[in-house]
C-alpha positions in Angstrom: -63.3 30.3 -6.0 -59.5 30.2 -5.7 -57.8 32.4 -3.1 -55.8 35.4 -4.5 -52.1 35.8 -3.6 -49.9 38.8 -4.1 -46.3 37.9 -5.0 -43.3 40.2 -5.6 -40.8 38.9 -8.1 -37.6 40.5 -9.3 -37.4 42.0 -12.8 -35.6 39.1 -14.5 -38.0 36.5 -13.1 -40.9 38.7 -14.1 -39.6 38.9 -17.7 -39.3 35.1 -17.8 -42.8 34.6 -16.4 -44.2 37.1 -19.0 -42.4 35.2 -21.8 -43.8 31.9 -20.7 -47.3 33.2 -20.2 -47.3 34.8 -23.7 -47.5 31.3 -25.2 -51.0 30.2 -26.2 -52.8 28.1 -23.6 -50.8 29.2 -20.6 -51.3 31.7 -17.8 -49.1 33.2 -15.1 -51.3 31.6 -12.4 -51.0 28.2 -14.0 -47.2 28.5 -14.4 -46.7 29.7 -10.8 -49.0 27.0 -9.5 -47.2 24.3 -11.4 -43.8 25.6 -10.3 -44.9 25.8 -6.6 -46.4 22.3 -6.8 -43.2 20.8 -8.2 -41.1 22.7 -5.6 -43.2 21.3 -2.7 -43.1 17.7 -4.2 -39.3 17.9 -4.5 -39.0 19.3 -0.9 -41.1 16.5 0.5 -39.0 14.0 -1.5 -35.9 15.6 -0.1 -37.1 15.2 3.5 -37.8 11.5 2.8 -34.4 11.1 1.1 -32.7 12.6 4.2 -34.5 10.2 6.5 -33.7 7.2 4.4 -30.1 8.3 3.9 -29.4 8.1 7.7 -30.9 4.6 7.8 -29.0 3.4 4.7 -25.7 4.8 6.1 -26.3 2.8 9.3 -27.1 -0.4 7.3 -24.0 0.2 5.2 -21.8 0.4 8.2 -23.4 -2.8 9.6 -22.8 -4.6 6.4 -19.2 -3.5 6.3 -18.7 -4.9 9.8 -20.4 -8.2 8.9 -18.2 -8.5 5.8 -15.1 -7.8 7.9 -16.1 -10.3 10.5 -16.8 -12.9 7.8 -13.4 -12.3 6.3 -11.7 -12.7 9.7 -13.6 -16.0 10.3 -12.7 -17.4 6.9 -9.1 -16.5 7.2 -8.9 -18.0 10.7 -10.6 -21.2 9.4 -8.2 -21.4 6.4 -5.1 -20.9 8.7 -6.4 -23.6 11.1 -7.1 -26.0 8.3 -3.7 -25.5 6.8 -2.0 -25.9 10.2 -4.1 -29.1 11.0 -3.2 -30.6 7.6 0.4 -29.8 8.1 0.8 -31.4 11.5 -1.5 -34.4 11.1 -0.2 -37.4 9.3 -2.5 -38.9 6.7 -4.2 -42.2 7.5 -3.0 -45.2 5.7 -5.6 -46.4 3.1 -6.3 -49.9 4.7 -6.9 -48.4 8.2 -10.7 -48.6 8.0 -11.1 -48.4 11.8 -9.3 -45.1 12.0 -11.4 -43.7 9.1 -14.6 -44.8 10.9 -13.5 -43.1 14.1 -12.7 -39.9 12.1 -16.1 -40.0 10.4 -17.8 -40.4 13.8 -15.8 -37.5 15.3 -16.7 -35.4 12.3 -20.4 -36.2 12.7 -20.3 -35.3 16.4 -18.6 -32.0 15.4 -21.4 -31.2 12.9 -24.1 -32.1 15.5 -22.4 -29.8 18.1 -22.3 -26.9 15.6 -26.0 -27.5 14.8 -26.9 -27.4 18.5 -24.8 -24.3 19.1 -26.5 -22.4 16.2 -30.0 -23.7 17.1 -29.5 -22.7 20.7 -28.1 -19.2 19.9 -24.9 -20.0 21.7 -21.5 -18.8 20.5 -18.3 -20.3 21.6 -16.4 -17.1 21.3 -19.0 -14.8 22.8 -17.4 -12.8 25.7 -20.7 -12.4 27.6 -21.0 -16.2 27.8 -17.5 -16.6 29.2 -18.1 -14.0 32.0 -21.3 -15.6 33.2 
């Protein structure tokens, strides 16, 4: 047996409920139960949405900082490369020894970057400098 509830509704809402219940195959109890069920589902979804909104806002701010940092890094690298290419004279074509030295230095640079990343070290990390 279903429990009985006593509800008080204003006149306008009562008239709407009566009009809906007048249709064949519907009852006031079923209409009120469906409406209450939908309200509770939306309310629960709203609580979940609020909790997720806080987390999504935090992640959005983190992504904005990551994007900004990436842009700073790329611009710094581009300026350094432009400067380096401007002040460094090109090697003559037949100078194979100088090119070999350049390749070796570049390979050492790539190896060093790999070691830094693998070890979790950062050259510009302030905590590392103060230690």
